[in-house]
C-alpha positions as a Markdown table, in Angstrom:
| # | Residue | x | y | z |
|---|---|---|---|---|
| 1 | Met | 10.8 | 14.0 | 13.5 |
| 2 | Asn | 9.9 | 16.0 | 10.3 |
| 3 | Leu | 10.8 | 12.8 | 7.9 |
| 4 | Arg | 8.5 | 10.7 | 9.7 |
| 5 | Lys | 5.7 | 13.1 | 9.6 |
| 6 | Ser | 6.3 | 13.4 | 6.1 |
| 7 | Leu | 6.7 | 9.9 | 5.4 |
| 8 | Ser | 3.4 | 9.2 | 7.5 |
| 9 | Lys | 1.3 | 11.2 | 5.0 |
| 10 | Tyr | 2.4 | 8.4 | 2.2 |
| 11 | Leu | 2.7 | 5.2 | 4.2 |
| 12 | Leu | -0.5 | 4.0 | 3.3 |
| 13 | Pro | -0.7 | 4.4 | -0.2 |
| 14 | Phe | 2.9 | 2.9 | -0.2 |
| 15 | Leu | 2.4 | -0.2 | 1.3 |
| 16 | Leu | -0.7 | -0.9 | -0.6 |
| 17 | Ala | 1.3 | -0.6 | -3.8 |
| 18 | Ile | 4.2 | -2.7 | -2.4 |
| 19 | Trp | 1.2 | -5.3 | -1.5 |
| 20 | Leu | -0.5 | -4.9 | -4.7 |
| 21 | Val | 2.5 | -5.3 | -6.8 |
| 22 | Ser | 4.0 | -8.2 | -4.6 |
| 23 | Phe | 1.0 | -10.3 | -4.8 |
| 24 | Phe | 0.0 | -10.2 | -8.3 |
| 25 | Gly | 3.5 | -10.1 | -9.4 |
| 26 | Phe | 4.4 | -13.4 | -7.6 |
| 27 | Leu | 1.0 | -15.4 | -7.7 |
| 28 | Gly | -0.2 | -13.6 | -10.7 |
| 29 | Trp | -3.5 | -12.3 | -11.7 |
| 30 | Lys | -6.1 | -15.4 | -11.0 |
| 31 | Pro | -5.4 | -18.8 | -9.6 |
| 32 | Gly | -5.5 | -22.0 | -12.0 |
| 33 | Phe | -8.8 | -23.2 | -10.7 |
| 34 | Ala | -11.5 | -20.7 | -10.8 |
| 35 | Tyr | -13.4 | -21.8 | -7.5 |
| 36 | Asn | -9.7 | -20.8 | -5.9 |
| 37 | Ala | -11.0 | -17.0 | -6.9 |
| 38 | Gln | -12.9 | -16.2 | -4.1 |
| 39 | Arg | -10.3 | -17.1 | -1.4 |
| 40 | Tyr | -7.1 | -15.6 | -4.0 |
| 41 | Phe | -8.7 | -12.3 | -3.6 |
| 42 | Glu | -9.9 | -12.3 | -0.1 |
| 43 | Ile | -6.0 | -12.9 | 0.8 |
| 44 | Phe | -5.5 | -9.7 | -1.3 |
| 45 | Leu | -8.5 | -7.8 | 0.8 |
| 46 | Ile | -7.2 | -9.1 | 4.5 |
| 47 | Gly | -3.9 | -8.0 | 3.2 |
| 48 | Cys | -5.2 | -4.2 | 2.1 |
| 49 | Leu | -6.7 | -4.4 | 6.1 |
| 50 | Leu | -3.8 | -5.7 | 7.6 |
| 51 | Cys | -1.7 | -2.8 | 5.7 |
| 52 | Ala | -3.9 | -0.4 | 6.5 |
| 53 | Gly | -3.9 | -1.2 | 10.3 |
| 54 | Val | -0.2 | 0.1 | 10.3 |
| 55 | Thr | -1.3 | 3.5 | 9.3 |
| 56 | Val | -4.6 | 4.2 | 11.3 |
| 57 | Gln | -3.7 | 6.3 | 14.2 |
| 58 | Val | -5.9 | 4.5 | 17.0 |
| 59 | Ser | -5.1 | 2.6 | 19.7 |
| 60 | Phe | -6.8 | -0.2 | 21.7 |
| 61 | Tyr | -6.1 | -0.7 | 25.1 |
| 62 | Phe | -6.5 | -4.2 | 26.8 |
| 63 | Arg | -7.5 | -4.4 | 30.5 |
| 64 | Arg | -5.0 | -6.6 | 32.6 |
| 65 | Phe | -7.7 | -9.5 | 32.4 |
| 66 | Trp | -7.8 | -9.4 | 28.7 |
| 67 | Gly | -4.2 | -8.8 | 28.2 |
| 68 | Val | -3.4 | -11.8 | 30.3 |
| 69 | Ala | -6.0 | -14.0 | 29.2 |
| 70 | Ser | -5.4 | -13.4 | 25.1 |
| 71 | Ser | -1.4 | -14.0 | 25.8 |
| 72 | Val | -2.1 | -17.5 | 27.5 |
| 73 | Leu | -4.7 | -18.1 | 24.5 |
| 74 | Leu | -2.0 | -17.3 | 21.9 |
| 75 | Ile | 0.7 | -19.1 | 23.7 |
| 76 | Met | -1.4 | -22.6 | 24.2 |
| 77 | Met | -2.6 | -22.1 | 20.4 |
| 78 | Leu | 1.4 | -21.7 | 19.4 |
| 79 | Ile | 1.8 | -25.0 | 21.5 |
| 80 | Val | -0.9 | -27.0 | 19.6 |
| 81 | Ile | 0.6 | -25.5 | 15.9 |
| 82 | Trp | 4.3 | -26.8 | 17.4 |
| 83 | Ser | 3.1 | -30.2 | 18.4 |
| 84 | Ala | 0.9 | -30.9 | 15.4 |
| 85 | Glu | 2.0 | -33.5 | 13.1 |
| 86 | Asn | 1.1 | -32.1 | 9.8 |
| 87 | Lys | 2.7 | -28.4 | 10.2 |
| 88 | Trp | 1.8 | -26.3 | 7.4 |
| 89 | Pro | -2.0 | -27.0 | 7.6 |
| 90 | Ala | -1.7 | -26.1 | 11.5 |
| 91 | Val | 0.4 | -22.9 | 10.7 |
| 92 | Arg | -1.9 | -21.8 | 7.6 |
| 93 | Glu | -4.9 | -22.4 | 10.0 |
| 94 | Gly | -3.3 | -20.2 | 13.3 |
| 95 | Met | -2.3 | -17.6 | 10.3 |
| 96 | Gln | -5.8 | -17.2 | 9.2 |
| 97 | Tyr | -7.4 | -16.8 | 12.7 |
| 98 | Leu | -4.8 | -14.3 | 13.6 |
| 99 | Ala | -5.2 | -12.6 | 10.0 |
| 100 | Leu | -8.8 | -12.3 | 10.6 |
| 101 | Phe | -8.3 | -11.1 | 14.1 |
| 102 | Gly | -6.3 | -8.1 | 13.0 |
| 103 | Ala | -8.8 | -7.2 | 10.3 |
| 104 | Met | -11.4 | -6.9 | 12.5 |
| 105 | Leu | -9.6 | -4.8 | 15.0 |
| 106 | Val | -8.7 | -2.5 | 11.8 |
| 107 | Val | -12.6 | -2.3 | 11.4 |
| 108 | Ala | -13.0 | -1.4 | 15.0 |
| 109 | Lys | -10.2 | 1.2 | 14.4 |
| 110 | Ala | -11.7 | 2.6 | 11.2 |
| 111 | Arg | -15.0 | 3.4 | 12.6 |
| 112 | Gln | -13.2 | 5.1 | 15.7 |
| 113 | Ile | -11.3 | 7.5 | 13.2 |
| 114 | Thr | -13.9 | 7.9 | 10.6 |
| 115 | Gly | -16.8 | 8.8 | 13.2 |
| 116 | Ala | -19.3 | 6.3 | 14.5 |
| 117 | Asp | -22.3 | 8.0 | 12.3 |
| 118 | Ser | -20.5 | 8.0 | 9.0 |
| 119 | Phe | -19.5 | 4.6 | 9.5 |
| 120 | Asp | -22.5 | 3.1 | 10.2 |
| 121 | Arg | -24.1 | 4.5 | 7.5 |
| 122 | Ala | -22.0 | 3.5 | 4.9 |
| 123 | Ala | -21.4 | -0.1 | 6.3 |
| 124 | Leu | -25.2 | -0.5 | 6.6 |
| 125 | Met | -25.8 | 0.9 | 2.7 |
| 126 | Gly | -23.1 | -1.6 | 1.8 |
| 127 | Val | -24.9 | -4.5 | 3.7 |
| 128 | Val | -28.5 | -3.5 | 2.1 |
| 129 | Val | -26.4 | -3.3 | -1.6 |
| 130 | Phe | -25.2 | -6.9 | -0.9 |
| 131 | Cys | -28.0 | -8.4 | 0.6 |
| 132 | Phe | -29.8 | -7.0 | -2.7 |
| 133 | Gly | -27.1 | -8.3 | -5.3 |
| 134 | Cys | -27.2 | -11.6 | -3.8 |
| 135 | Ser | -31.0 | -11.6 | -4.1 |
| 136 | Leu | -30.7 | -11.0 | -7.9 |
| 137 | Ile | -27.9 | -13.4 | -8.2 |
| 138 | Val | -30.6 | -16.2 | -6.9 |
| 139 | Leu | -33.5 | -15.2 | -8.7 |
| 140 | Glu | -31.8 | -15.0 | -12.0 |
| 141 | Gly | -30.7 | -18.8 | -11.1 |
| 142 | Leu | -33.8 | -19.6 | -10.4 |
| 143 | Leu | -35.6 | -17.9 | -13.6 |
| 144 | Leu | -32.6 | -20.1 | -15.7 |
| 145 | Ser | -33.7 | -23.0 | -13.9 |
| 146 | Leu | -37.3 | -22.5 | -14.6 |
| 147 | Ser | -36.7 | -22.0 | -18.2 |
| 148 | Ile | -35.2 | -25.7 | -18.9 |
| 149 | Gly | -38.4 | -27.0 | -17.2 |
| 150 | Ser | -37.1 | -27.9 | -13.7 |
| 151 | Val | -35.7 | -26.4 | -10.4 |
| 152 | Asp | -32.1 | -27.3 | -9.9 |
| 153 | Gln | -30.6 | -26.3 | -6.8 |
| 154 | Gly | -27.1 | -26.2 | -8.2 |
| 155 | Ile | -27.9 | -23.6 | -10.7 |
| 156 | Val | -30.6 | -21.6 | -8.4 |
| 157 | Phe | -27.5 | -21.3 | -5.9 |
| 158 | Gly | -24.6 | -22.1 | -7.8 |
| 159 | Ala | -23.0 | -18.6 | -7.5 |
| 160 | Phe | -22.4 | -19.6 | -3.7 |
| 161 | Ile | -21.0 | -22.9 | -4.6 |
| 162 | Asn | -23.7 | -24.5 | -2.1 |
| 163 | Ile | -26.9 | -23.6 | -0.8 |
| 164 | Arg | -25.6 | -23.7 | 2.6 |
| 165 | Ile | -23.2 | -21.4 | 2.2 |
| 166 | Phe | -26.1 | -18.6 | 0.7 |
| 167 | Ala | -28.0 | -19.3 | 4.0 |
| 168 | Glu | -24.6 | -18.5 | 6.0 |
| 169 | Leu | -24.5 | -14.9 | 4.3 |
| 170 | Gln | -28.3 | -14.5 | 5.5 |
| 171 | Phe | -27.2 | -15.5 | 8.9 |
| 172 | Leu | -24.8 | -12.4 | 9.2 |
| 173 | Thr | -27.1 | -10.0 | 7.5 |
| 174 | Leu | -30.4 | -10.5 | 8.3 |
| 175 | Phe | -30.6 | -9.3 | 11.8 |
| 176 | Leu | -28.6 | -6.1 | 10.6 |
| 177 | Leu | -31.7 | -5.1 | 8.3 |
| 178 | Pro | -33.9 | -3.6 | 11.1 |
| 179 | Ala | -31.2 | -1.3 | 12.1 |
| 180 | Ala | -30.9 | -0.5 | 8.4 |
| 181 | His | -34.3 | 0.5 | 8.0 |
| 182 | Phe | -33.8 | 2.5 | 11.8 |
| 183 | Gln | -30.8 | 4.5 | 10.5 |
| 184 | Leu | -30.7 | 5.1 | 6.8 |
| 185 | Ser | -34.2 | 7.3 | 7.4 |
| 186 | Ser | -34.3 | 9.1 | 3.8 |
| 187 | Pro | -37.7 | 7.7 | 2.0 |
| 188 | Gly | -35.9 | 5.7 | -0.8 |
| 189 | Trp | -33.3 | 4.0 | 1.3 |
| 190 | Arg | -35.8 | 2.9 | 4.0 |
| 191 | Leu | -38.1 | 1.4 | 0.7 |
| 192 | Phe | -35.2 | -0.4 | -1.0 |
| 193 | Thr | -34.5 | -1.7 | 2.7 |
| 194 | Val | -38.1 | -3.0 | 3.0 |
| 195 | Ile | -37.8 | -4.5 | -0.6 |
| 196 | Thr | -34.4 | -6.2 | 0.5 |
| 197 | Ala | -35.4 | -7.5 | 3.7 |
| 198 | Val | -38.3 | -9.2 | 2.1 |
| 199 | Cys | -36.6 | -11.0 | -0.4 |
| 200 | Trp | -33.8 | -12.0 | 2.1 |
| 201 | Trp | -36.0 | -13.6 | 4.4 |
| 202 | Gly | -38.4 | -15.3 | 1.7 |
| 203 | Leu | -35.0 | -16.3 | 0.1 |
| 204 | Leu | -34.3 | -18.0 | 3.4 |
| 205 | Leu | -37.2 | -19.8 | 3.8 |
| 206 | Tyr | -36.7 | -21.2 | 0.3 |
| 207 | Thr | -33.6 | -22.6 | 1.0 |
| 208 | Gly | -34.9 | -25.3 | 3.6 |
| 209 | Thr | -31.6 | -24.5 | 5.8 |
| 210 | Arg | -33.0 | -26.4 | 8.8 |
| 211 | Ser | -30.2 | -24.7 | 10.8 |
| 212 | Ala | -32.0 | -21.3 | 10.3 |
| 213 | Leu | -34.5 | -23.3 | 12.3 |
| 214 | Ile | -32.4 | -23.2 | 15.5 |
| 215 | Ala | -30.1 | -20.4 | 15.0 |
| 216 | Leu | -32.8 | -17.7 | 14.1 |
| 217 | Pro | -35.2 | -18.8 | 17.1 |
| 218 | Phe | -32.5 | -19.1 | 19.6 |
| 219 | Ala | -30.6 | -15.8 | 18.9 |
| 220 | Leu | -34.0 | -14.0 | 19.2 |
| 221 | Ile | -35.0 | -15.6 | 22.4 |
| 222 | Val | -31.4 | -14.5 | 23.6 |
| 223 | Leu | -32.3 | -11.2 | 22.9 |
| 224 | Ala | -35.7 | -11.1 | 24.0 |
| 225 | Ile | -34.2 | -12.0 | 27.6 |
| 226 | Ser | -31.0 | -9.7 | 27.5 |
| 227 | Ala | -32.6 | -6.6 | 26.2 |
| 228 | Arg | -36.1 | -7.3 | 27.4 |
| 229 | Gly | -38.3 | -3.7 | 26.8 |
| 230 | Gln | -35.3 | -2.2 | 25.1 |
| 231 | Ala | -35.9 | -4.2 | 22.2 |
| 232 | Leu | -39.4 | -4.0 | 21.7 |
| 233 | Gly | -39.2 | -1.3 | 18.6 |
| 234 | Trp | -36.6 | -3.6 | 17.1 |
| 235 | Phe | -39.1 | -6.6 | 17.3 |
| 236 | Lys | -41.8 | -4.7 | 15.7 |
| 237 | Ile | -39.7 | -3.7 | 12.8 |
| 238 | Phe | -38.3 | -7.5 | 12.4 |
| 239 | Gly | -41.5 | -8.6 | 12.6 |
| 240 | Phe | -42.9 | -6.8 | 9.5 |
| 241 | Gln | -39.6 | -7.9 | 7.3 |
| 242 | Phe | -40.3 | -11.5 | 8.4 |
| 243 | Leu | -44.2 | -11.3 | 7.5 |
| 244 | Gly | -43.3 | -9.8 | 4.2 |
| 245 | Gly | -40.5 | -12.2 | 3.5 |
| 246 | Ala | -43.1 | -15.2 | 4.4 |
| 247 | Phe | -45.5 | -13.8 | 1.7 |
| 248 | Phe | -42.8 | -13.4 | -1.0 |
| 249 | Tyr | -41.7 | -16.8 | -0.3 |
| 250 | Phe | -45.6 | -18.4 | -0.9 |
| 251 | Ala | -45.3 | -16.1 | -3.6 |
| 252 | Leu | -42.4 | -17.6 | -4.9 |
| 253 | Arg | -43.8 | -21.0 | -4.4 |
| 254 | Gly | -47.2 | -20.1 | -6.3 |
| 255 | Ile | -45.2 | -19.1 | -9.3 |
| 256 | Val | -43.1 | -22.4 | -9.6 |
| 257 | Ala | -45.6 | -24.0 | -9.3 |
| 258 | Ile | -47.9 | -22.5 | -12.2 |
| 259 | Val | -44.8 | -22.5 | -14.4 |
| 260 | Leu | -43.9 | -26.2 | -13.7 |
| 261 | Glu | -47.2 | -27.1 | -13.4 |
| 262 | Lys | -46.6 | -29.0 | -10.3 |
| 263 | Pro | -48.5 | -29.0 | -6.3 |
| 264 | Phe | -47.6 | -26.0 | -4.6 |
| 265 | Trp | -46.5 | -28.4 | -1.8 |
| 266 | Gly | -44.0 | -31.5 | -2.4 |
| 267 | Gly | -43.5 | -30.3 | -5.9 |
| 268 | Gly | -39.9 | -30.9 | -5.8 |
| 269 | Asp | -39.2 | -27.2 | -6.5 |
| 270 | Gly | -37.4 | -26.3 | -2.9 |
| 271 | Met | -35.4 | -27.9 | -0.4 |
| 272 | Ser | -37.5 | -28.8 | 2.9 |
| 273 | Phe | -37.5 | -28.2 | 6.4 |
| 274 | Ala | -38.5 | -31.3 | 7.4 |
| 275 | Arg | -35.7 | -33.5 | 5.5 |
| 276 | Gly | -35.3 | -36.6 | 8.0 |
| 277 | Ser | -31.0 | -37.1 | 7.5 |
| 278 | Thr | -28.7 | -35.5 | 9.4 |
| 279 | Ser | -26.4 | -35.0 | 6.3 |
| 280 | Gly | -23.7 | -37.3 | 7.8 |
| 281 | Arg | -23.2 | -34.3 | 10.6 |
| 282 | Leu | -23.8 | -37.2 | 13.4 |
| 283 | Asp | -20.9 | -39.5 | 11.9 |
| 284 | Met | -18.8 | -36.1 | 11.4 |
| 285 | Trp | -19.2 | -35.5 | 15.1 |
| 286 | His | -18.7 | -38.8 | 16.1 |
| 287 | Asp | -15.1 | -38.6 | 14.2 |
| 288 | Ser | -14.0 | -35.7 | 15.7 |
| 289 | Trp | -14.9 | -36.9 | 18.8 |
| 290 | Asn | -12.7 | -39.9 | 18.5 |
| 291 | Gln | -9.7 | -37.9 | 17.4 |
| 292 | Phe | -10.1 | -35.6 | 20.3 |
| 293 | Leu | -10.3 | -38.6 | 22.9 |
| 294 | Glu | -7.0 | -39.8 | 20.8 |
| 295 | Ser | -5.2 | -36.2 | 21.9 |
| 296 | Pro | -7.3 | -34.4 | 24.3 |
| 297 | Trp | -4.9 | -31.8 | 25.4 |
| 298 | Phe | -3.6 | -30.3 | 22.1 |
| 299 | Gly | -5.7 | -32.3 | 19.9 |
| 300 | Gln | -4.4 | -33.3 | 16.3 |
| 301 | Gly | -3.3 | -30.1 | 14.8 |
| 302 | Pro | -5.2 | -27.3 | 12.9 |
| 303 | Gly | -6.6 | -28.3 | 9.8 |
| 304 | Ala | -6.1 | -32.1 | 10.7 |
| 305 | Phe | -10.0 | -33.3 | 10.5 |
| 306 | Ala | -9.6 | -33.7 | 6.7 |
| 307 | Cys | -7.1 | -36.1 | 7.1 |
| 308 | Phe | -8.7 | -38.3 | 9.5 |
| 309 | Thr | -11.8 | -38.9 | 7.2 |
| 310 | Asp | -12.9 | -40.4 | 4.0 |
| 311 | Gly | -15.5 | -38.6 | 3.1 |
| 312 | Leu | -15.0 | -34.9 | 1.2 |
| 313 | Ala | -16.2 | -32.8 | 4.3 |
| 314 | Ala | -13.1 | -31.3 | 5.6 |
| 315 | Gly | -14.7 | -30.2 | 8.7 |
| 316 | Pro | -17.2 | -31.8 | 11.5 |
| 317 | His | -19.7 | -29.0 | 11.1 |
| 318 | Asn | -19.3 | -28.0 | 14.2 |
| 319 | Leu | -17.1 | -25.5 | 15.7 |
| 320 | Phe | -16.9 | -27.0 | 19.0 |
| 321 | Phe | -16.2 | -30.4 | 18.3 |
| 322 | Gln | -13.8 | -29.0 | 15.2 |
| 323 | Leu | -11.9 | -27.0 | 18.2 |
| 324 | Leu | -11.7 | -30.2 | 20.1 |
| 325 | Ala | -10.4 | -32.3 | 17.8 |
| 326 | Glu | -8.0 | -30.1 | 16.2 |
| 327 | Trp | -6.9 | -27.6 | 19.0 |
| 328 | Gly | -7.5 | -29.8 | 21.8 |
| 329 | Gly | -9.3 | -29.5 | 25.2 |
| 330 | Leu | -7.1 | -26.5 | 26.2 |
| 331 | Val | -7.6 | -23.9 | 23.7 |
| 332 | Thr | -11.3 | -24.7 | 23.7 |
| 333 | Phe | -11.9 | -24.4 | 27.2 |
| 334 | Thr | -10.4 | -21.1 | 26.9 |
| 335 | Ser | -12.1 | -19.8 | 24.1 |
| 336 | Phe | -15.2 | -21.0 | 25.7 |
| 337 | Leu | -14.6 | -19.0 | 28.6 |
| 338 | Leu | -13.6 | -15.7 | 27.2 |
| 339 | Ala | -16.7 | -16.4 | 24.9 |
| 340 | Val | -18.8 | -16.4 | 28.0 |
| 341 | Val | -17.2 | -13.3 | 29.5 |
| 342 | Ile | -17.7 | -11.3 | 26.5 |
| 343 | Phe | -21.4 | -12.1 | 26.1 |
| 344 | Trp | -22.0 | -11.2 | 29.5 |
| 345 | Gly | -20.3 | -8.0 | 29.0 |
| 346 | Met | -22.4 | -7.1 | 26.1 |
| 347 | Val | -25.7 | -8.3 | 27.7 |
| 348 | Ser | -24.7 | -6.0 | 30.5 |
| 349 | Gln | -24.4 | -3.2 | 28.2 |
| 350 | Leu | -27.8 | -3.7 | 26.7 |
| 351 | Lys | -29.5 | -4.0 | 30.2 |
| 352 | Gly | -27.5 | -0.6 | 31.1 |
| 353 | Arg | -28.8 | 1.4 | 28.4 |
| 354 | Glu | -31.6 | 3.9 | 29.3 |
| 355 | Ala | -32.9 | 4.2 | 25.5 |
| 356 | Pro | -32.7 | 1.2 | 23.1 |
| 357 | Asp | -30.0 | 1.3 | 20.6 |
| 358 | Trp | -31.3 | -0.4 | 17.4 |
| 359 | Leu | -27.7 | -1.1 | 15.8 |
| 360 | Gln | -26.3 | -2.3 | 19.1 |
| 361 | Leu | -29.1 | -5.3 | 19.1 |
| 362 | Ser | -28.8 | -5.7 | 15.7 |
| 363 | Leu | -25.0 | -6.7 | 16.2 |
| 364 | Phe | -25.6 | -8.6 | 19.7 |
| 365 | Val | -28.1 | -11.0 | 17.8 |
| 366 | Thr | -26.2 | -11.2 | 14.5 |
| 367 | Leu | -23.5 | -12.6 | 17.0 |
| 368 | Val | -25.6 | -14.7 | 18.5 |
| 369 | Thr | -26.9 | -15.9 | 15.3 |
| 370 | Ala | -23.0 | -16.7 | 14.0 |
| 371 | Val | -22.5 | -18.6 | 17.0 |
| 372 | Ala | -25.3 | -20.5 | 17.3 |
| 373 | Ala | -25.5 | -21.6 | 13.7 |
| 374 | Ser | -21.5 | -22.5 | 14.1 |
| 375 | Met | -22.8 | -25.7 | 16.1 |
| 376 | Met | -24.4 | -26.9 | 13.0 |
| 377 | Gln | -22.4 | -25.7 | 10.0 |
| 378 | Gly | -19.0 | -24.3 | 9.0 |
| 379 | Met | -19.9 | -20.4 | 9.5 |
| 380 | Ile | -16.2 | -19.4 | 9.3 |
| 381 | Asn | -14.7 | -21.5 | 6.2 |
| 382 | Ser | -16.0 | -19.7 | 3.0 |
| 383 | Pro | -14.3 | -16.5 | 1.5 |
| 384 | Leu | -17.4 | -14.4 | 2.0 |
| 385 | Gln | -18.5 | -15.3 | 5.1 |
| 386 | Gln | -15.0 | -14.7 | 6.6 |
| 387 | Met | -14.9 | -11.0 | 5.1 |
| 388 | Leu | -18.5 | -10.5 | 6.4 |
| 389 | Ile | -17.4 | -11.9 | 9.8 |
| 390 | Val | -14.8 | -9.5 | 10.0 |
| 391 | Leu | -17.2 | -6.8 | 9.2 |
| 392 | Val | -19.8 | -7.9 | 11.7 |
| 393 | Phe | -17.1 | -8.6 | 14.5 |
| 394 | Gly | -15.0 | -5.9 | 14.2 |
| 395 | Trp | -17.9 | -3.5 | 14.2 |
| 396 | Ala | -19.5 | -5.0 | 17.4 |
| 397 | Trp | -16.1 | -4.9 | 18.7 |
| 398 | His | -15.9 | -0.8 | 18.6 |
| 399 | Arg | -19.8 | -0.8 | 19.4 |
| 400 | Phe | -19.3 | -2.2 | 22.6 |
| 401 | Gly | -16.0 | -1.5 | 23.6 |
| 402 | Ser | -15.3 | 2.2 | 22.4 |
| 403 | Thr | -14.0 | 3.3 | 25.5 |
| 404 | Arg | -11.2 | 1.2 | 25.1 |
| 405 | Phe | -9.9 | 2.8 | 21.5 |
| 406 | Val | -8.4 | 6.1 | 21.6 |
| 407 | Ser | -7.4 | 8.6 | 18.6 |
| 408 | Arg | -3.6 | 9.5 | 18.4 |
| 409 | Ser | -3.1 | 13.1 | 17.4 |
| 410 | Asn | 0.6 | 12.3 | 16.7 |
| 411 | Ser | 0.8 | 12.8 | 12.8 |
| 412 | Ser | 4.2 | 11.4 | 12.6 |
| 413 | Ile | 5.6 | 7.7 | 12.4 |
| 414 | Ser | 5.8 | 5.8 | 16.1 |
| 415 | Asn | 8.1 | 3.3 | 17.3 |
| 416 | Ala | 5.3 | 1.3 | 18.0 |
| 417 | Gln | 4.1 | 1.6 | 14.0 |
| 418 | Val | 7.6 | 0.4 | 12.7 |
| 419 | Leu | 7.4 | -2.7 | 14.8 |
| 420 | His | 3.5 | -3.3 | 13.6 |
| 421 | Phe | 5.1 | -2.4 | 9.9 |
| 422 | Ile | 8.1 | -5.0 | 10.3 |
| 423 | Gly | 5.6 | -7.7 | 11.8 |
| 424 | Val | 2.8 | -7.1 | 9.1 |
| 425 | Val | 5.7 | -7.4 | 6.6 |
| 426 | Gly | 6.9 | -10.6 | 7.7 |
| 427 | Phe | 3.4 | -12.3 | 8.4 |
| 428 | Leu | 2.3 | -11.1 | 4.4 |
| 429 | Ser | 5.9 | -12.8 | 3.2 |
| 430 | Ile | 4.8 | -16.3 | 4.6 |
| 431 | Val | 1.4 | -15.4 | 3.4 |
| 432 | Leu | 2.6 | -15.3 | -0.2 |
| 433 | Trp | 5.2 | -18.1 | -0.3 |
| 434 | Gly | 2.4 | -20.4 | 1.7 |
| 435 | Thr | 0.1 | -19.5 | -0.8 |
| 436 | Lys | 2.2 | -20.0 | -3.9 |
| 437 | Lys | 3.0 | -23.5 | -2.4 |
| 438 | Asp | -0.5 | -24.4 | -1.6 |
| 439 | Leu | -1.5 | -23.4 | -5.6 |
| 440 | Glu | 1.5 | -25.6 | -7.1 |
| 441 | Leu | 0.4 | -28.3 | -4.8 |
| 442 | Gln | -3.1 | -28.2 | -6.0 |
| 443 | Thr | -2.1 | -28.3 | -9.4 |
| 444 | Glu | 0.3 | -31.1 | -8.9 |
| 445 | Leu | -2.7 | -33.1 | -7.1 |
| 446 | Leu | -5.6 | -32.0 | -9.1 |
| 447 | Val | -4.3 | -32.1 | -12.8 |
| 448 | Ser | -3.1 | -35.1 | -14.5 |
| 449 | Pro | -0.4 | -35.7 | -17.2 |
| 450 | Asp | -3.3 | -35.6 | -20.0 |
| 451 | Gly | -4.3 | -32.1 | -18.7 |
| 452 | Val | -7.8 | -33.5 | -17.0 |
| 453 | Val | -8.8 | -31.5 | -14.1 |
| 454 | Asn | -10.3 | -33.4 | -11.0 |
| 455 | Leu | -12.3 | -31.4 | -8.6 |
| 456 | Ser | -13.8 | -34.0 | -6.4 |
| 457 | Tyr | -12.1 | -32.8 | -3.5 |
| 458 | Gly | -14.4 | -30.9 | -0.4 |
| 459 | Pro | -13.9 | -27.2 | 0.4 |
| 460 | Arg | -11.7 | -26.1 | 3.5 |
| 461 | Phe | -9.0 | -23.5 | 2.8 |
| 462 | Trp | -9.3 | -23.4 | -0.9 |
| 463 | Ala | -11.8 | -25.7 | -2.9 |
| 464 | Asp | -10.4 | -28.8 | -1.1 |
| 465 | Gly | -9.1 | -29.4 | 2.7 |
| 466 | His | -7.1 | -32.6 | 1.8 |
| 467 | Asp | -4.4 | -31.2 | 0.1 |
| 468 | His | -2.0 | -31.7 | 2.7 |
| 469 | Cys | -3.0 | -35.3 | 3.6 |
| 470 | Pro | -0.5 | -38.1 | 2.8 |
| 471 | Asp | -3.6 | -41.0 | 2.2 |
| 472 | Trp | -5.5 | -38.5 | 0.0 |
| 473 | His | -2.2 | -37.7 | -2.1 |
| 474 | Glu | -1.6 | -41.3 | -2.4 |
| 475 | Arg | -5.4 | -41.8 | -3.5 |
| 476 | Tyr | -5.6 | -39.4 | -6.4 |
| 477 | Ser | -1.8 | -40.0 | -7.5 |
| 478 | Thr | -3.1 | -43.5 | -8.5 |
| 479 | Arg | -5.6 | -41.9 | -10.5 |
| 480 | Asn | -3.9 | -39.5 | -12.1 |
C-alpha cells in the first residue's frame, strides 16, 4: 500500500514523459506535410488528457439507465465497425469518438477536482484570449490582402484552411462571451471581453456563413423557450455584444470599400449571406441517403462516405446523414434518443433554478448551436473544432451533472486505476501504430517519384478522407 501511495505522486509526470517520448520518438517531431500539423499535435494533446484521466482522483457514477444505454450503444458501434468492409477507417473513426469522449470526461473531472470557480475563470479567460487571437489572425490576413489591392478569402482566412472552419470555431465560442462578461468581473477583463466579442461577432458577419442564419437564431429561440425569464439578463449582454459586432462589421466593410475604391455593397469584398447555391450539399445528402438505403441497419462503415463519392468532400456536411450512411439506422436512432434525453435533462435544470446561472445558459445555448450547425456542415472534423468540443462538452457535462462526480480521498493507486492504465496504454499503442501507417500511406499516395506533392484530397481525418479508398488509390497512382 505504501508503495502504491508513493507511486501515485509520480504517476502523471511518468505517464506524460512516456507518452511524449513514445509519440515524438516513434512518429518524429512533425508530420511530412504541413497541413497535417494540427491533427498531429491534437493526437498528442488528446493522449496527454487520456493519461491525465488515469491519475485524476474523481469517480463518475452512471445511473442505471445511462449505464445500460451507453453499453447498448457501444455494442452496436462495435458491430458496425466489425461489419465494415474497409476495416481500418472504421476502427480509426470509432477510436476517434472514443478518445473524444474520454477527453471530455477528463475535462469534467478536472472541473470537479480543481473547483468550479477556479476552473470556470481559467477556462473563460482562455476562451476570450483564443477568440481575440483568432480575430487578430483574420484581421492581419485582411490587411495583407488589402495591401495587394483586393480581398482574397484564401488569404484572409488562410490560417484556418477554410472560411467555414473559422465560422465553426465561432459557433463554439460566441455564446460563451456573455458568461465571460459576468464571471470575469475585473474592469480590465470586462473591457477585453467586450472588445473580443465585438470583433468576434463582426468577423462572423463578415464571413457570410449561411449556416449561422439558421443555427444561431435557432439556438437563441430554444434558450428563450427553455429558460424564459432566467435568461433576460443573459440576453441583454448578448444583445450589446451583437450590436457592437454589427457596428464593427459595417465599419470594416466601409474601410474596405474606401481602400479598394469600390461600392459599400457588392464590391466583392466579402462573402454574401444571399448566395443562391447549396455548395453541393443537396447532392451530398442525396448520396448519403442512397448509401443508407443500401445498408440501412449497420451502414457502409465509419469513414466510408469518402469512398462512395467522386467529390473531394469526404463527409456529407450533415451529422444526421453521416450517421445514417456510415453507422446505420440502429446507431443513429439510439444516438438521437440519448441526445433527446440529455437535452430534456438540461432543460429541466434550467427551468428548476431559482436564480439565473449565466455559465449554464451559455453552455446550453453553445451545445444547441453546435448540434444545429452540424446539420449543415462538419462540426467535429477539424482538430481545433474537436479540441473546443472536448472543452465545451466536458465543461457542460460537469456543470449539468456535477452530482454524479465524487472526489476520492484515497491517495494510493487503486485496482481500477491499474486497469485504466492498461486500457490507456493499449489504446495509445494502437493510435501510434495507426498514425504511423497513415503517414506512410499519405507519403506513398501524395508524393510522386520525382518529388511533386499532390494536395488535391479533401479533408476528413488528416487533410484527406480518401486515403484508404481503392478507387482513389488507382486514380492517383496513375497521376504519380
